[in-house]
LOTORPA-107909 format. One line per field, with one value per residue (C-alpha): chain; residue in three letters; residue number from 0; x, z, y. Coordinates in pm, whole numbers, plus 32768, in hexadecimal, padded with zeros to 4 digits. Example, Ala and Ser with C-alpha at 12.3 -4.5 7.8 and 13.67 -1.06 7.14 Angstrom:
BEGIN
c c(A:A) .
r c(Ala:Ser) .
k c(0:1) .
c1 c(84CE:8557) .
c3 c(830C:82CA) .
c2 c(7E3E:7F96) .
***
This chain:
BEGIN
c c(A:A:A:A:A:A:A:A:A:A:A:A:A:A:A:A:A:A:A:A:A:A:A:A:A:A:A:A:A:A:A:A:A:A:A:A:A:A:A:A:A:A:A:A:A:A:A:A:A:A:A:A:A:A:A:A:A:A:A:A:A:A:A:A:A:A:A:A:A:A:A:A:A:A:A:A:A:A:A:A:A:A:A:A:A:A:A:A:A:A:A:A:A:A:A:A:A:A:A:A:A:A:A:A:A:A:A:A:A:A:A:A:A:A:A:A:A:A:A:A:A:A:A:A:A:A:A:A:A:A:A:A:A:A:A:A:A:A:A:A:A:A:A:A:A:A:A:A:A:A:A:A:A:A:A:A:A:A:A:A:A:A:A:A:A:A:A:A:A:A:A:A:A:A) .
r c(Unk:Unk:Unk:Unk:Unk:Unk:Unk:Unk:Unk:Unk:Unk:Unk:Unk:Unk:Unk:Unk:Unk:Unk:Unk:Unk:Unk:Unk:Unk:Unk:Unk:Unk:Unk:Unk:Unk:Unk:Unk:Unk:Unk:Unk:Unk:Unk:Unk:Unk:Unk:Unk:Unk:Unk:Unk:Unk:Unk:Unk:Unk:Unk:Unk:Unk:Unk:Unk:Unk:Unk:Unk:Unk:Unk:Unk:Unk:Unk:Unk:Unk:Unk:Unk:Unk:Unk:Unk:Unk:Unk:Unk:Unk:Unk:Unk:Unk:Unk:Unk:Unk:Unk:Unk:Unk:Unk:Unk:Unk:Unk:Unk:Unk:Unk:Unk:Unk:Unk:Unk:Unk:Unk:Unk:Unk:Unk:Unk:Unk:Unk:Unk:Unk:Unk:Unk:Unk:Unk:Unk:Unk:Unk:Unk:Unk:Unk:Unk:Unk:Unk:Unk:Unk:Unk:Unk:Unk:Unk:Unk:Unk:Unk:Unk:Unk:Unk:Unk:Unk:Unk:Unk:Unk:Unk:Unk:Unk:Unk:Unk:Unk:Unk:Unk:Unk:Unk:Unk:Unk:Unk:Unk:Unk:Unk:Unk:Unk:Unk:Unk:Unk:Unk:Unk:Unk:Unk:Unk:Unk:Unk:Unk:Unk:Unk:Unk:Unk:Unk:Unk:Unk:Unk:Unk:Unk:Unk:Unk:Unk:Unk) .
k c(0:1:2:3:4:5:6:7:8:9:10:11:12:13:14:15:16:17:18:19:20:21:22:23:24:25:26:27:28:29:30:31:32:33:34:35:36:37:38:39:40:41:42:43:44:45:46:47:48:49:50:51:52:53:54:55:56:57:58:59:60:61:62:63:64:65:66:67:68:69:70:71:72:73:74:75:76:77:78:79:80:81:82:83:84:85:86:87:88:89:90:91:92:93:94:95:96:97:98:99:100:101:102:103:104:105:106:107:108:109:110:111:112:113:114:115:116:117:118:119:120:121:122:123:124:125:126:127:128:129:130:131:132:133:134:135:136:137:138:139:140:141:142:143:144:145:146:147:148:149:150:151:152:153:154:155:156:157:158:159:160:161:162:163:164:165:166:167:168:169:170:171:172:173) .
c1 c(7C66:7DB6:7EE1:7FE3:8114:81D6:819B:822F:822A:81EC:824C:81A7:805D:7FB7:7E5B:7D82:7D05:7C1E:7CCA:7E2D:7F12:7FB1:80C4:808F:814A:808B:800E:805F:7F14:7F39:809C:8007:7F85:8042:7FF9:7FE5:8063:8037:8169:80DA:80B7:7F87:7E98:7E39:7D23:7E21:7DA8:7C70:7D44:7E28:7CFC:7C86:7DE0:7E30:7E16:7E70:7F86:7E86:7DEF:7F47:7F82:7E39:7E9C:7FF3:7F85:7E2D:7E3D:7EA7:7D8A:7C8D:7D08:7CCB:7B68:7B28:7B75:7A7D:7969:78D2:78DC:77BA:7827:798F:7A1D:7927:7958:7AD4:7ABC:79D1:7AC0:7BE4:7B25:7AC1:7BF2:7B8C:7A7C:7B78:7BB5:7A3D:7A06:7AFF:7A59:78FC:7962:79DB:78A7:77B1:7853:7859:76EA:764B:7733:7814:76FB:76D4:7743:779F:777A:77F2:772B:7710:75C8:759A:7492:74FC:73E6:7468:75D7:75FD:76C2:76CF:7781:769D:7704:75F9:75F5:755C:74E4:7407:7331:71E0:717F:713D:72A2:7332:7280:7316:7472:745F:73FB:751F:7611:758E:75A1:76F2:77AE:7704:766D:77C5:7865:774A:77D5:7927:7889:781C:76E5:77BF:777D:7644:75EE:74C0:745B:73BA:7317:7353) .
c3 c(939D:92F4:93CE:93DB:9342:92A0:929E:917D:9117:8FA3:8EAA:8D8D:8D70:8C6C:8BE1:8B0B:89DB:88FA:8945:8929:8A4B:8A4D:8B30:8BB0:8C96:8DD2:8E0A:8F4D:8FE8:8F7C:9001:915D:913D:91BC:911C:91DE:90EF:9123:90F4:8FB6:8E4B:8E04:8D05:8BBE:8C78:8D69:8D47:8E09:8F05:8F2E:8F6B:907F:911C:9117:9257:92BF:93AF:94BC:9498:94C0:95EE:9684:9656:96ED:980D:985A:99D7:99BC:98C8:99B1:9ACF:99F1:99B6:9B2D:9B4B:9A37:9A8D:9BC0:9B87:9BF1:9C07:9BDC:9BB3:9A9E:99ED:99F8:9969:9855:97FA:97FA:96FE:9636:9654:9522:95F8:96D1:95CE:9597:970E:9718:95EF:967D:97C2:9703:9625:9743:9818:96EC:969B:97F0:98B7:99DE:9AD5:9A67:9B11:9A38:9A95:99DE:9A09:9955:98E0:9856:97C7:9802:9722:95FF:9665:965A:9732:9712:97D1:982D:9878:9958:9953:9A96:9A70:9B2B:9A2A:9981:98B3:978C:979A:97C0:9683:95C0:964E:9608:949F:9480:9505:940B:92E3:9335:93A2:93F0:9299:91F8:92DE:9306:9201:92B1:9402:9387:9462:959B:9622:9658:9706:97E5:9887:99DE:9A6B:9BE3) .
c2 c(910A:90C8:9083:9197:90F2:9207:937F:943F:95AA:95B7:96C2:9608:9552:9480:94B3:93D9:9495:93CF:9286:930E:9361:94B9:9537:969A:9782:97D4:9935:99EB:997F:9815:9817:9836:96D4:95A8:945B:9319:9213:909F:8FC6:8F2F:8F7E:9050:8FC0:9064:9118:91A4:930C:92A8:91E7:9314:93F4:930B:9307:947A:9541:96A1:96FE:974E:95F2:9553:9634:95BC:944F:9481:9564:94D5:94F4:965F:96A7:9603:96DE:980E:9792:9772:98E6:993F:9846:97A4:962A:954D:93E0:944E:92F0:9299:93E7:93BF:925F:92D6:93F0:92FF:922B:9363:9444:950A:95AE:966B:977C:979D:97C3:98E2:9988:9949:99F4:9B26:9B36:9B00:9C0F:9CFC:9CCB:9C8A:9D6B:9D30:9CEF:9B86:9A48:991F:97B2:967C:953F:93F5:9363:9209:9127:8FBC:8F37:9006:8FDB:9155:924A:93C3:94D4:95F5:975A:97EE:996A:99F0:9B57:9C4C:9CFD:9CE4:9BB6:9C9E:9D24:9BC4:9B54:9C78:9C3B:9AC6:9B0B:9BFE:9AF5:99F8:9AE8:9B82:9A4A:9900:98BA:98D8:97D4:96D7:95E2:95DE:9590:9437:943E:943B:959C:9669:97B0:97E9:9931:9936:9A6E:9A89) .
***
């Protein structure tokens, strides 16, 4: 992850168009982005570098107010292995906004009678760690399957690439 050296609000951005660099004014939506710029000259492929370095205001807020954001998560989720989960989230801060959205989507689809747990799983042989949201619900297995499919279709499938294999959702009938 790049080091935060300088945060700038930009009114203009540059785009590569067929090998040429064009300067464009940012639209209202793009203007909500803040760019983290390294203290170096960007190379000729800087449009790709800029893409990798751009973050939203909420992402900057998460980085600057991490402890506060974790406390919000402890209200929404029950943590198993709290120390390990906190460390994992500190290393993968981008997941915080997805956890908030997941909470909203899960409650919308599964209803308010669900309990949510966060736990960390790992496979040392594969050098792999993943945060799991466990949805605990009292209902029939048949209904859970339909609700899980609805969650996947209406939300999860659209964010899977952004999760970078670091977050998964399991449903447990109790």
